[in-house]
N, C-alpha and C positions, 0 to 999 in steps of 0.2 A: 218108214215114210219116203215117198218118192221125192227125187230132186227135180223132176219135170212135171209140169201141168200140161195135159192134153188139151189143145185148143180147138182142133177139128180137123177137116180134110184140107189139104193143100188147094184142091180144086175149088174150095169155097172162098179163097182169097183171090180176087182177080188180079191179073197183071196190072201194075201201076195203080193198085188200090190198097186197101187196108181193112182189117177186122179188128175189133177190140176184145180185150178180156179183162175181166175184174179180178184182181189178186189181193192178197193181204196187204200188199204194198201199194195198191192203188190201181188205177186203170192203165193198161197197156194197149198200144197199137202195134199190130203185126203188119208190117209192110212187105209187099212183094214187088220186086222190080221187073222190068221188061224181059230181063235174062233170067228170072226165076230165083233170084237171091232173096233171102228173107232177113228182115231185121225187126227188132223189138225196141220201142221206145215208149216212155211214159207219155200218155196222151194229153200233155199240156205244154204248149209253147212257153219257153221261158220269158217271153216278152210280155204277154197280157194273159197267159193262160188258155189260148185258143186250142180247140181240138185238132191236133195234128192228123188224126185219122180221117179227117174231112178234107184234108189239103191235097194239093196235087204232087203226085210222085213223079219226079224226072231224074234221070241217072242214078246217082247215089245219094240223092237228097229228097226231101218234101218241103213244100211251100205252105206255110201256115194260112189257113183260109181267112184269118182276120186282118193281118197287116203284111202278109207275103214275106215274112222272115223265112230264110232258108235254113234248114237243120240237116246237117250231115247224118245219114242214116246209120252208118257204121260207128260213129264216135258220139253222137248226140250233141255235137257242138254246133252253135250257130255259125254260119258262113259269114265271113267279114263282108261288110262292115259291121254286121250285127255281132252281139257278144252275149253269150249265155250258153247253157248247157241243159239237157234232159237227161234223165237216167236211162240207160240202156240195159237190156237183158239178152242173154243168149237165146237163140231160137234154132231149132233143127227139125228135119223132116225124116221120119221113120216109117217105112212101109205106106207112104202117102198121108201120114198124119203129122200135123204141126204140133211141135212140143215147145213150151216155153219154160225156161229155167225158173225154178221156185225161189 
């Protein structure tokens, strides 16, 4: 059994955008920053469950589209003054393909 799930091509995820993938553990969003770093977070804001994949990516964070909570992409922690956390997963690129840890 593989420890990684193939999500798709890196080029399919726009810079400052996201794509979602459904896993056994729920739906995850794969985010791509302006400098091509990738992060994976559970696609539910800890505040009201908004879809983070539809938020605005800026720097190392994403702003929830519902109430503008900011979530740190690397840790999954809400940025102060907000409090909360979303689950993260490892993500990597191999030969132009995006892989998410299982």
